[in-house]
MDTraj code that builds the backbone (N, CA, C; nanometers):
import mdtraj as md
import numpy as np

residues = "MET ARG PHE VAL THR SER CYS PHE LEU ILE ALA VAL MET ALA PHE GLY ALA ALA GLY CYS VAL ALA ASP GLN VAL TYR TYR LYS VAL ASP LEU VAL PRO PRO GLY GLU PHE LEU LEU GLY PRO GLU ASP VAL LEU VAL VAL THR VAL TRP LYS ASN GLN ASP LEU SER ARG GLU VAL VAL ILE ARG PRO ASP GLY MET ILE SER MET PRO LEU ILE GLY ASP VAL PRO ALA ALA ASN LEU THR ALA ASN HIS LEU ALA LYS ARG ILE ALA GLU ARG LEU THR GLU TYR MET ALA SER PRO ILE VAL SER VAL GLN LEU LYS GLU VAL ASN SER TYR PHE ILE TYR VAL LEU GLY GLU VAL PRO LYS PRO GLY LYS TYR PRO LEU LYS SER TYR ALA ASN VAL MET GLN GLY ILE SER LEU GLY GLY GLY PHE THR PRO PHE ALA LYS LYS ASN LYS ILE LYS VAL LEU ARG SER THR THR ASP GLY SER SER ASP LYS SER GLN ILE GLU ILE PRO VAL GLN TYR ASP GLU ILE LEU GLN GLY HIS ALA ALA VAL GLY ASN PHE TYR LEU LYS SER GLY ASP VAL ILE VAL VAL PRO".split()
xyz = np.array([
    [-0.1704, -5.2473, -0.2537],
    [-0.2208, -5.1056, -0.2523],
    [-0.3227, -5.0865, -0.3699],
    [-0.4196, -5.0049, -0.3361],
    [-0.5088, -4.9981, -0.4662],
    [-0.4261, -4.8924, -0.5626],
    [-0.4493, -4.9037, -0.6739],
    [-0.4119, -4.8285, -0.7888],
    [-0.4866, -4.7193, -0.8129],
    [-0.4693, -4.5754, -0.7928],
    [-0.5599, -4.4881, -0.8152],
    [-0.5061, -4.3778, -0.9274],
    [-0.6222, -4.3472, -1.0177],
    [-0.5554, -4.2820, -1.1230],
    [-0.6468, -4.1615, -1.1287],
    [-0.6096, -4.0311, -1.1414],
    [-0.7118, -3.9068, -1.1738],
    [-0.6558, -3.8383, -1.2616],
    [-0.7780, -3.8015, -1.3421],
    [-0.7636, -3.7087, -1.4602],
    [-0.8273, -3.5684, -1.4299],
    [-0.7509, -3.4841, -1.4796],
    [-0.7621, -3.3284, -1.4629],
    [-0.8068, -3.2660, -1.5969],
    [-0.9054, -3.1521, -1.5852],
    [-0.9358, -3.1059, -1.7143],
    [-0.8927, -2.9702, -1.6751],
    [-0.7659, -2.8977, -1.7412],
    [-0.7329, -2.7800, -1.7666],
    [-0.7826, -2.7103, -1.8905],
    [-0.8692, -2.6025, -1.8592],
    [-0.8993, -2.5062, -2.0001],
    [-0.7973, -2.4086, -2.0265],
    [-0.7576, -2.4005, -2.1369],
    [-0.6740, -2.3054, -2.1768],
    [-0.7400, -2.1918, -2.2761],
    [-0.7276, -2.0925, -2.2374],
    [-0.8259, -1.9916, -2.3136],
    [-0.7403, -1.9223, -2.4308],
    [-0.7889, -1.9274, -2.5578],
    [-0.7095, -1.8621, -2.6626],
    [-0.8091, -1.7372, -2.6990],
    [-0.7650, -1.6151, -2.6955],
    [-0.8399, -1.5059, -2.7293],
    [-0.8206, -1.4578, -2.8876],
    [-0.9285, -1.4457, -2.9375],
    [-0.8941, -1.3934, -3.0883],
    [-1.0245, -1.2725, -3.1083],
    [-1.0209, -1.2448, -3.2540],
    [-1.1325, -1.1411, -3.2909],
    [-1.2515, -1.1862, -3.2530],
    [-1.2606, -1.3234, -3.2665],
    [-1.4108, -1.3714, -3.2697],
    [-1.4579, -1.4114, -3.1466],
    [-1.3669, -1.3850, -3.0337],
    [-1.3975, -1.4088, -2.8992],
    [-1.2873, -1.4958, -2.8312],
    [-1.3586, -1.6090, -2.7360],
    [-1.2427, -1.7125, -2.6971],
    [-1.2974, -1.8460, -2.7278],
    [-1.1781, -1.9114, -2.7165],
    [-1.2039, -2.0649, -2.7521],
    [-1.1444, -2.1650, -2.6353],
    [-1.1953, -2.2247, -2.5776],
    [-1.1456, -2.3256, -2.4494],
    [-1.0624, -2.4403, -2.5396],
    [-0.9372, -2.4639, -2.5199],
    [-0.8688, -2.5746, -2.5583],
    [-0.8695, -2.6680, -2.4499],
    [-0.9211, -2.7967, -2.4372],
    [-0.9377, -2.8691, -2.3400],
    [-0.8394, -2.9716, -2.3567],
    [-0.7308, -2.9802, -2.2163],
    [-0.6107, -3.0734, -2.2014],
    [-0.6310, -3.1597, -2.0944],
    [-0.6240, -3.2591, -2.1053],
    [-0.6218, -3.3946, -1.9946],
    [-0.4886, -3.4397, -1.9471],
    [-0.5186, -3.4177, -1.8172],
    [-0.3523, -3.4716, -1.7681],
    [-0.3754, -3.5935, -1.6767],
    [-0.3326, -3.7271, -1.7134],
    [-0.3543, -3.8386, -1.6249],
    [-0.2623, -3.8539, -1.5566],
    [-0.2725, -3.8086, -1.4211],
    [-0.1692, -3.8631, -1.3009],
    [-0.2096, -3.9337, -1.2076],
    [-0.1124, -3.9836, -1.1242],
    [-0.1359, -4.0741, -1.0231],
    [-0.0956, -3.9929, -0.8781],
    [-0.2023, -4.0217, -0.7955],
    [-0.1846, -3.9216, -0.6758],
    [-0.1513, -4.0162, -0.5676],
    [-0.1495, -4.1515, -0.5597],
    [-0.0949, -4.2515, -0.4857],
    [0.0054, -4.3151, -0.5876],
    [0.1214, -4.3789, -0.5164],
    [0.2227, -4.4570, -0.5641],
    [0.1589, -4.5822, -0.6334],
    [0.1993, -4.6163, -0.7626],
    [0.1088, -4.7628, -0.8070],
    [0.1559, -4.8739, -0.7209],
    [0.0565, -4.9587, -0.7096],
    [0.0544, -5.0801, -0.6225],
    [0.1478, -5.1891, -0.6428],
    [0.1883, -5.1784, -0.8031],
    [0.2916, -5.2872, -0.8538],
    [0.3874, -5.2209, -0.9537],
    [0.5108, -5.2757, -0.9349],
    [0.6287, -5.2037, -1.0205],
    [0.6337, -5.2662, -1.1550],
    [0.6328, -5.1750, -1.2428],
    [0.6572, -5.2286, -1.4035],
    [0.8066, -5.2367, -1.3987],
    [0.8610, -5.3385, -1.4581],
    [1.0004, -5.3828, -1.4945],
    [1.0456, -5.2819, -1.6041],
    [1.1690, -5.2453, -1.6164],
    [1.2154, -5.1760, -1.7224],
    [1.3512, -5.1908, -1.7348],
    [1.4381, -5.1420, -1.8432],
    [1.5699, -5.1632, -1.8793],
    [1.6725, -5.1664, -1.7532],
    [1.7491, -5.2453, -1.7412],
    [1.8745, -5.2625, -1.6429],
    [1.8131, -5.2873, -1.5401],
    [1.6942, -5.3369, -1.5071],
    [1.6536, -5.3834, -1.3634],
    [1.7281, -5.5505, -1.3883],
    [1.7474, -5.5807, -1.2651],
    [1.8195, -5.7229, -1.2553],
    [1.7039, -5.8173, -1.1960],
    [1.6887, -5.9308, -1.2468],
    [1.6031, -6.0127, -1.2039],
    [1.6564, -6.1592, -1.1970],
    [1.5932, -6.2400, -1.0981],
    [1.6531, -6.3602, -1.0709],
    [1.5228, -6.4526, -1.1250],
    [1.5370, -6.5260, -1.2172],
    [1.4223, -6.6255, -1.2774],
    [1.4648, -6.7599, -1.2261],
    [1.3551, -6.8163, -1.1775],
    [1.3599, -6.9688, -1.1051],
    [1.2596, -7.0340, -1.1691],
    [1.3138, -7.1536, -1.2334],
    [1.2261, -7.2379, -1.2664],
    [1.2559, -7.3702, -1.1904],
    [1.1228, -7.4046, -1.1014],
    [1.1294, -7.5069, -1.0238],
    [1.2000, -7.6184, -1.0512],
    [1.2691, -7.7023, -0.9676],
    [1.3502, -7.8079, -1.0044],
    [1.4100, -7.8486, -1.1519],
    [1.4635, -7.7190, -1.2089],
    [1.5352, -7.7151, -1.3200],
    [1.6437, -7.5814, -1.3157],
    [1.7765, -7.6408, -1.2509],
    [1.8707, -7.5312, -1.2338],
    [1.9224, -7.4786, -1.3520],
    [1.9174, -7.5509, -1.4627],
    [1.9774, -7.5377, -1.5758],
    [1.9018, -7.4022, -1.6678],
    [1.7835, -7.3913, -1.6293],
    [1.7103, -7.2811, -1.6651],
    [1.6858, -7.1609, -1.5799],
    [1.7221, -7.1832, -1.4818],
    [1.7227, -7.0900, -1.3663],
    [1.8410, -6.9884, -1.3727],
    [1.8252, -6.8606, -1.3777],
    [1.9439, -6.7683, -1.3697],
    [1.9046, -6.6415, -1.3379],
    [1.9912, -6.5462, -1.3228],
    [2.0098, -6.4167, -1.2933],
    [2.0074, -6.3321, -1.4489],
    [1.9173, -6.2560, -1.4864],
    [1.9246, -6.1567, -1.6265],
    [1.9067, -6.0186, -1.5967],
    [1.9666, -5.9649, -1.6789],
    [1.9421, -5.8331, -1.6752],
    [1.8301, -5.7783, -1.7929],
    [1.7325, -5.6928, -1.7692],
    [1.6487, -5.6520, -1.8651],
    [1.7356, -5.5555, -1.9755],
    [1.7403, -5.5924, -2.1004],
    [1.8139, -5.5188, -2.2114],
    [1.7701, -5.3688, -2.2470],
    [1.8290, -5.2722, -2.2996],
    [1.7805, -5.1653, -2.3321],
    [1.6690, -5.1800, -2.4410],
    [1.6347, -5.2652, -2.5182],
    [1.5367, -5.2949, -2.5694],
    [1.4221, -5.3797, -2.5311],
    [1.4147, -5.3860, -2.3882],
    [1.3120, -5.4346, -2.2934],
    [1.3136, -5.5983, -2.2704],
    [1.3948, -5.6777, -2.3457],
    [1.4104, -5.8059, -2.3677],
    [1.4755, -5.8786, -2.2650],
    [1.4671, -5.9974, -2.2249],
    [1.5667, -6.1047, -2.1460],
    [1.5786, -6.2127, -2.2359],
    [1.6950, -6.2498, -2.2058],
    [1.7068, -6.3734, -2.2802],
    [1.7207, -6.5014, -2.2037],
    [1.6496, -6.5949, -2.2202],
    [1.6329, -6.7095, -2.1479],
    [1.6682, -6.8631, -2.2359],
    [1.7224, -6.9668, -2.1823],
    [1.7603, -7.0873, -2.2616],
    [1.6110, -7.1264, -2.3027],
    [1.6599, -7.2123, -2.4114],
    [1.5270, -7.2926, -2.4848],
    [1.4197, -7.1870, -2.5533],
    [1.3675, -7.0778, -2.5040],
    [1.2908, -6.9894, -2.5625],
    [1.3314, -6.8571, -2.6068],
    [1.4669, -6.8359, -2.6077],
    [1.5306, -6.7184, -2.6454],
    [1.4739, -6.5821, -2.5891],
    [1.4671, -6.4834, -2.6553],
    [1.4116, -6.3526, -2.6238],
    [1.2725, -6.3524, -2.5644],
    [1.2351, -6.2780, -2.4508],
    [1.1227, -6.2572, -2.3831],
    [1.1008, -6.1158, -2.3467],
    [0.9826, -6.0524, -2.3869],
    [0.9638, -5.9131, -2.3634],
    [0.9337, -5.9182, -2.1781],
    [1.0114, -5.8186, -2.1371],
    [1.0090, -5.7972, -2.0035],
    [0.9788, -5.6541, -1.9454],
    [0.9905, -5.5497, -2.0320],
    [0.9608, -5.4300, -1.9991],
    [0.8257, -5.4166, -1.9984],
    [0.7857, -5.3094, -1.8768],
    [0.6354, -5.2854, -1.8783],
    [0.5123, -5.3908, -1.7989],
    [0.6121, -5.4962, -1.7751],
    [0.5521, -5.5956, -1.6963],
    [0.5536, -5.6020, -1.5611],
    [0.4688, -5.6644, -1.4895],
    [0.5000, -5.6865, -1.3346],
    [0.6138, -5.8180, -1.3217],
    [0.6584, -5.8711, -1.2274],
    [0.7276, -5.9857, -1.2468],
    [0.6520, -6.0996, -1.2157],
    [0.5146, -6.0730, -1.1800],
    [0.4241, -6.2009, -1.1828],
    [0.3935, -6.2352, -1.3276],
    [0.3569, -6.1047, -1.3983],
    [0.2949, -6.1239, -1.5349],
    [0.4443, -6.1988, -1.5962],
    [0.5558, -6.1500, -1.5643],
    [0.6580, -6.2157, -1.6682],
    [0.6721, -6.3487, -1.6220],
    [0.6680, -6.3684, -1.5206],
    [0.6744, -6.5391, -1.4748],
    [0.5665, -6.6132, -1.5405],
    [0.4711, -6.5701, -1.5554],
    [0.3497, -6.6425, -1.6300],
    [0.3899, -6.6315, -1.7597],
    [0.4222, -6.5337, -1.8606],
    [0.4818, -6.5353, -1.9944],
    [0.5818, -6.6267, -1.9910],
    [0.6819, -6.6441, -1.9252],
    [0.7931, -6.7461, -1.9434],
    [0.7285, -6.8742, -1.9401],
    [0.6510, -6.9122, -1.8180],
    [0.5778, -7.0382, -1.8018],
    [0.4918, -7.1034, -1.9323],
    [0.4134, -6.9926, -1.9864],
    [0.3807, -7.0283, -2.1148],
    [0.4551, -7.0726, -2.2407],
    [0.5818, -7.0108, -2.2440],
    [0.6528, -7.0301, -2.3463],
    [0.7313, -7.1698, -2.3083],
    [0.7405, -7.1966, -2.1842],
    [0.8179, -7.3255, -2.1707],
    [0.7266, -7.4592, -2.1711],
    [0.5911, -7.4321, -2.1654],
    [0.4868, -7.5486, -2.2009],
    [0.5457, -7.6126, -2.3249],
    [0.6098, -7.5638, -2.4117],
    [0.6478, -7.6182, -2.5522],
    [0.7467, -7.7146, -2.5059],
    [0.8302, -7.6912, -2.4243],
    [0.9231, -7.7958, -2.3827],
    [0.9264, -7.8807, -2.2681],
    [0.8422, -7.8516, -2.1511],
    [0.8183, -7.9547, -2.0500],
    [0.6374, -7.9251, -2.0155],
    [0.6124, -8.0160, -1.9086],
    [0.4643, -8.0121, -1.8843],
    [0.4606, -7.9313, -1.7223],
    [0.3770, -7.8226, -1.7404],
    [0.3449, -7.7553, -1.6284],
    [0.4559, -7.6904, -1.5512],
    [0.5452, -7.6236, -1.6087],
    [0.6309, -7.5479, -1.5867],
    [0.6062, -7.4614, -1.4613],
    [0.6767, -7.4477, -1.3215],
    [0.6577, -7.3239, -1.2502],
    [0.7553, -7.2494, -1.2334],
    [0.7406, -7.1251, -1.2498],
    [0.8340, -7.0203, -1.2681],
    [0.7934, -6.9128, -1.1729],
    [0.9282, -6.8464, -1.1172],
    [0.9075, -6.7185, -1.0379],
    [0.9938, -6.6158, -1.0838],
    [0.9792, -6.4964, -1.0474],
    [1.0683, -6.4031, -1.0981],
    [1.0678, -6.2701, -0.9742],
    [1.1794, -6.2807, -0.9416],
    [1.2249, -6.1772, -0.8300],
    [1.3100, -6.0780, -0.8814],
    [1.2605, -5.9430, -0.8227],
    [1.3250, -5.8297, -0.8751],
    [1.4529, -5.8080, -0.7910],
    [1.5595, -5.8279, -0.8305],
    [1.6899, -5.8263, -0.7578],
    [1.7282, -5.6681, -0.7035],
    [1.7382, -5.5975, -0.8221],
    [1.7941, -5.4813, -0.8283],
    [1.6906, -5.3596, -0.9165],
    [1.6619, -5.2452, -0.8556],
    [1.5894, -5.1546, -0.9377],
    [1.7040, -5.0551, -1.0090],
    [1.7079, -5.0565, -1.1216],
    [1.7592, -4.9473, -1.2195],
    [1.7117, -4.8631, -1.3024],
    [1.5760, -4.9070, -1.3407],
    [1.4905, -4.8578, -1.4406],
    [1.4165, -4.6965, -1.4017],
    [1.4208, -4.7004, -1.2831],
    [1.3205, -4.5811, -1.2353],
    [1.4142, -4.4457, -1.1946],
    [1.4123, -4.3509, -1.2678],
    [1.4650, -4.2178, -1.2488],
    [1.4012, -4.1312, -1.3370],
    [1.4533, -4.0084, -1.2714],
    [1.3930, -3.8731, -1.3104],
    [1.5019, -3.7822, -1.3382],
    [1.4373, -3.6691, -1.3876],
    [1.5593, -3.5541, -1.4168],
    [1.5001, -3.4306, -1.3335],
    [1.5724, -3.3494, -1.3194],
    [1.5273, -3.1989, -1.2530],
    [1.6359, -3.1176, -1.3033],
    [1.5656, -3.0182, -1.3624],
    [1.6766, -2.9086, -1.4467],
    [1.6237, -2.7774, -1.4113],
    [1.6873, -2.6927, -1.4525],
    [1.6520, -2.5359, -1.4403],
    [1.7105, -2.4773, -1.3409],
    [1.6249, -2.3935, -1.2590],
    [1.6828, -2.3079, -1.1492],
    [1.6663, -2.3849, -1.0168],
    [1.7374, -2.4898, -1.0361],
    [1.7558, -2.5548, -0.8871],
    [1.9139, -2.5906, -0.8559],
    [1.9738, -2.5627, -0.7036],
    [2.1092, -2.5782, -0.6712],
    [2.1528, -2.7103, -0.7475],
    [2.0978, -2.8388, -0.7622],
    [2.1628, -2.9668, -0.7861],
    [2.0989, -3.0186, -0.9228],
    [2.1012, -2.9765, -1.0379],
    [2.0192, -3.0247, -1.1539],
    [2.1018, -3.1834, -1.1953],
    [2.0180, -3.2640, -1.2472],
    [2.0863, -3.3915, -1.3017],
    [1.9673, -3.5037, -1.2969],
    [2.0247, -3.6177, -1.3226],
    [1.9344, -3.7286, -1.3451],
    [1.9557, -3.8124, -1.2085],
    [1.8406, -3.8351, -1.1601],
    [1.8392, -3.8939, -1.0195],
    [1.7827, -4.0477, -1.0197],
    [1.8603, -4.1327, -1.0080],
    [1.8010, -4.2966, -1.0076],
    [1.7412, -4.2953, -0.8584],
    [1.6053, -4.3601, -0.8814],
    [1.5553, -4.3810, -0.7623],
    [1.5105, -4.5356, -0.7186],
    [1.5105, -4.5652, -0.6200],
    [1.4656, -4.7373, -0.5907],
    [1.3225, -4.7295, -0.5381],
    [1.2605, -4.5914, -0.5174],
    [1.1200, -4.6041, -0.5012],
    [1.0494, -4.4917, -0.5603],
    [0.8885, -4.5049, -0.5632],
    [0.8152, -4.3717, -0.6227],
    [0.8590, -4.2739, -0.5478],
    [0.8529, -4.1627, -0.6435],
    [0.8560, -4.0260, -0.5944],
    [0.7651, -3.9175, -0.6626],
    [0.6943, -3.8157, -0.5723],
    [0.5872, -3.7452, -0.6041],
    [0.6846, -3.6105, -0.6678],
    [0.6022, -3.5142, -0.6989],
    [0.6557, -3.3937, -0.7832],
    [0.7586, -3.3256, -0.6663],
    [0.7166, -3.2937, -0.5283],
    [0.7478, -3.2329, -0.4383],
    [0.9107, -3.2785, -0.3907],
    [0.8829, -3.4168, -0.3913],
    [1.0278, -3.5082, -0.3570],
    [1.0899, -3.4814, -0.4523],
    [1.0745, -3.4726, -0.5886],
    [1.1562, -3.4633, -0.7097],
    [1.2192, -3.3286, -0.7090],
    [1.1512, -3.2358, -0.6705],
    [1.2169, -3.0863, -0.6333],
    [1.3173, -3.1062, -0.5507],
    [1.2990, -3.1693, -0.4265],
    [1.3884, -3.1713, -0.3098],
    [1.5127, -3.2341, -0.3383],
    [1.5041, -3.3399, -0.4338],
    [1.6231, -3.4099, -0.4747],
    [1.7007, -3.3171, -0.5569],
    [1.6599, -3.2282, -0.6291],
    [1.7172, -3.1156, -0.6981],
    [1.7801, -3.0300, -0.6138],
    [1.7436, -3.0109, -0.4625],
    [1.8126, -2.8931, -0.3573],
    [1.7001, -2.7836, -0.3458],
    [1.5758, -2.7992, -0.3981],
    [1.4761, -2.6891, -0.3784],
    [1.5198, -2.5893, -0.5080],
    [1.4847, -2.4535, -0.4854],
    [1.5143, -2.3412, -0.5704],
    [1.6384, -2.2556, -0.5524],
    [1.6844, -2.2071, -0.6730],
    [1.7596, -2.0735, -0.6581],
    [1.6885, -1.9567, -0.6261],
    [1.7378, -1.8587, -0.5955],
    [1.6776, -1.7385, -0.5878],
    [1.5604, -1.6883, -0.7137],
    [1.5997, -1.7050, -0.7979],
    [1.5400, -1.6912, -0.9616],
    [1.4443, -1.7690, -0.9801],
    [1.4051, -1.8676, -0.9246],
    [1.3175, -1.9686, -0.9943],
    [1.1617, -1.9278, -0.9727],
    [1.0933, -1.9682, -1.0778],
    [0.9693, -1.9313, -1.0775],
    [0.8773, -2.0462, -1.0605],
    [0.8452, -2.0290, -0.9181],
    [0.7952, -2.1502, -0.8662],
    [0.6517, -2.2014, -0.9153],
    [0.5727, -2.0906, -0.9456],
    [0.4384, -2.1427, -1.0169],
    [0.4366, -2.1627, -1.1634],
    [0.5502, -2.1747, -1.2330],
    [0.5699, -2.2135, -1.3739],
    [0.6343, -2.3463, -1.4149],
    [0.6478, -2.4120, -1.3177],
    [0.7158, -2.5465, -1.3177],
    [0.6585, -2.6499, -1.4419],
    [0.7253, -2.7132, -1.4934],
    [0.6369, -2.8178, -1.5684],
    [0.7211, -2.9651, -1.5745],
    [0.6255, -3.0394, -1.5877],
    [0.7111, -3.1880, -1.5793],
    [0.6828, -3.2515, -1.7238],
    [0.7936, -3.2702, -1.8048],
    [0.7784, -3.3222, -1.9498],
    [0.7644, -3.4381, -1.9329],
    [0.6889, -3.5312, -2.0008],
    [0.6762, -3.6778, -1.9823],
    [0.6388, -3.7199, -2.1336],
    [0.7052, -3.8383, -2.1429],
    [0.6804, -3.8925, -2.2828],
    [0.5655, -4.0047, -2.2750],
    [0.4858, -3.9899, -2.3645],
    [0.3519, -4.0876, -2.3779],
    [0.3743, -4.1698, -2.5137],
    [0.2817, -4.2678, -2.5025],
    [0.2521, -4.3218, -2.6126],
    [0.1047, -4.3345, -2.6573],
    [0.0593, -4.3671, -2.7736],
    [-0.0837, -4.3342, -2.8138],
    [-0.1499, -4.4920, -2.8262],
    [-0.0510, -4.6085, -2.7810],
    [-0.1169, -4.7228, -2.8060],
    [-0.0196, -4.7973, -2.9058],
    [0.0528, -4.6974, -3.0089],
    [0.1329, -4.7593, -3.1061],
    [0.2763, -4.7273, -3.0760],
    [0.3755, -4.7563, -3.1727],
    [0.4901, -4.7394, -3.1366],
    [0.5451, -4.5805, -3.1293],
    [0.4859, -4.4774, -3.1684],
    [0.5109, -4.3404, -3.2028],
    [0.4881, -4.2902, -3.0143],
    [0.5897, -4.2170, -2.9908],
    [0.5900, -4.1582, -2.8843],
    [0.5658, -4.0050, -2.9184],
    [0.4905, -3.9366, -2.7984],
    [0.4979, -3.7922, -2.8125],
    [0.5293, -3.7464, -2.6468],
    [0.5473, -3.5998, -2.6484],
    [0.5372, -3.5520, -2.5347],
    [0.4414, -3.4434, -2.4893],
    [0.4202, -3.4566, -2.3391],
    [0.3480, -3.3551, -2.2757],
    [0.3929, -3.2931, -2.1744],
    [0.3153, -3.1639, -2.1388],
    [0.3686, -3.0778, -2.0494],
    [0.2739, -3.0857, -1.9537],
    [0.2867, -3.1253, -1.8189],
    [0.2031, -3.0919, -1.7182],
    [0.2522, -2.9930, -1.6240],
    [0.1712, -2.8858, -1.6001],
    [0.1772, -2.7662, -1.5286],
    [0.1863, -2.8001, -1.3828],
    [0.2770, -2.7371, -1.3156],
    [0.3043, -2.7723, -1.1851],
    [0.2929, -2.6330, -1.0950],
    [0.2027, -2.6099, -1.0125],
    [0.1886, -2.4675, -0.9397],
    [0.2413, -2.4936, -0.7938],
    [0.3525, -2.4709, -0.7649],
    [0.4202, -2.5103, -0.6325],
    [0.3424, -2.4497, -0.5201],
    [0.3078, -2.2919, -0.5150],
    [0.2170, -2.2272, -0.4001],
    [0.0782, -2.3109, -0.3715],
    [0.0220, -2.3579, -0.4950],
    [-0.1252, -2.4077, -0.4924],
    [-0.0947, -2.5557, -0.4067],
    [-0.0060, -2.6160, -0.4592],
    [0.0375, -2.7687, -0.4048],
    [0.0431, -2.7588, -0.2432],
    [0.1052, -2.6627, -0.2032],
    [0.1506, -2.6287, -0.0486],
    [0.0046, -2.5929, 0.0261],
    [-0.0785, -2.5027, -0.0744],
    [-0.2003, -2.4520, -0.0009],
    [-0.3048, -2.5719, 0.0031],
    [-0.2820, -2.6974, -0.0906],
    [-0.3784, -2.7833, -0.0839],
    [-0.4966, -2.7710, -0.1703],
    [-0.4672, -2.7032, -0.2956],
    [-0.5806, -2.6804, -0.3750],
    [-0.5428, -2.6578, -0.5280],
    [-0.4443, -2.7308, -0.5386],
    [-0.3800, -2.7316, -0.6906],
    [-0.4708, -2.8101, -0.7738],
    [-0.4949, -2.7764, -0.9146],
    [-0.5780, -2.8381, -1.0037],
    [-0.5005, -2.9705, -1.0177],
    [-0.3839, -2.9989, -1.0633],
    [-0.3293, -3.1262, -1.0737],
    [-0.2736, -3.2126, -0.9452],
    [-0.2321, -3.1181, -0.8671],
    [-0.2060, -3.1693, -0.7235],
    [-0.0450, -3.2294, -0.7288],
    [-0.0074, -3.2965, -0.6134],
    [0.1421, -3.3293, -0.5873],
    [0.1537, -3.4859, -0.6661],
    [0.1597, -3.5065, -0.7659],
    [0.1347, -3.6401, -0.8581],
    [0.2520, -3.7293, -0.8487],
    [0.2671, -3.8345, -0.8557],
    [0.3753, -3.9192, -0.8316],
    [0.4444, -3.8972, -1.0140],
    [0.5637, -3.9199, -0.9792],
    [0.6411, -3.9027, -1.1389],
    [0.6691, -4.0728, -1.2006],
    [0.6521, -4.0448, -1.3239],
    [0.6839, -4.1779, -1.3920],
    [0.8521, -4.1919, -1.4320],
    [0.8730, -4.2984, -1.4703],
    [1.0186, -4.3111, -1.4885],
    [1.0591, -4.1998, -1.6296],
    [1.1659, -4.1431, -1.6205],
    [1.2094, -4.0570, -1.7343],
    [1.1321, -3.9074, -1.7367],
    [1.0608, -3.8961, -1.6511],
    [0.9736, -3.7605, -1.6279],
    [1.1029, -3.6865, -1.6044],
    [1.0587, -3.5502, -1.6702],
    [1.1669, -3.4375, -1.6256],
    [1.1113, -3.3031, -1.6000],
    [1.1521, -3.2810, -1.4750],
    [1.0923, -3.1346, -1.3706],
    [1.1823, -3.0433, -1.4390],
    [1.1110, -2.9386, -1.4962],
    [1.1931, -2.8061, -1.5573],
    [1.1501, -2.6967, -1.4490],
    [1.2356, -2.6481, -1.3800],
    [1.2075, -2.5318, -1.3132],
    [1.2632, -2.3868, -1.3713],
    [1.1607, -2.3088, -1.4330],
    [1.2357, -2.1769, -1.4985],
    [1.2948, -2.0801, -1.4249],
])
top = md.Topology()
chain = top.add_chain()
for i, resn in enumerate(residues, 1):
    res = top.add_residue(resn, chain, resSeq=i)
    for name in ("N", "CA", "C"):
        top.add_atom(name, md.element.get_by_symbol(name[0]), res)
traj = md.Trajectory(xyz[None], top)
């Protein structure tokens, strides 16, 4: 499936004595599910090294994003596809054998989860086996309570700027406009760890 990413510009107006200034905020969201799954902590993998049973094994990605393999030790696995990880393991094994053939199969998905909090009947953490969008995430929480402010929903998302530093962004969700089909941001797909907050 083709990977599609859309960026939306939201202008927030701040009024002062000197007039108004537009603070531009960009939200990078996915309107279709990603075509490839990125591995994460607690995912269970089956690593097979062709014609070498001693090196083939079932492994679990640790909280630090690493897996442990014979001969080559720890290998970074989080945020990689299974195919990319297989290539990385094969490259490391070339120090010990000629032309190793490695395959990685995802046996169990445990790294994809979201939170739904606030004015919903069933708040909590929801582990998922497939990608979910905002509307699906809200439905997992049971919809809304009578006091929910549907057009002031926010999705809290942790991001990185390319370094080890993490920051959090707030993506606005206007429920009524999504239903009508003309929301600025739209019914985007959630990333693992996203928090839907219904005030």
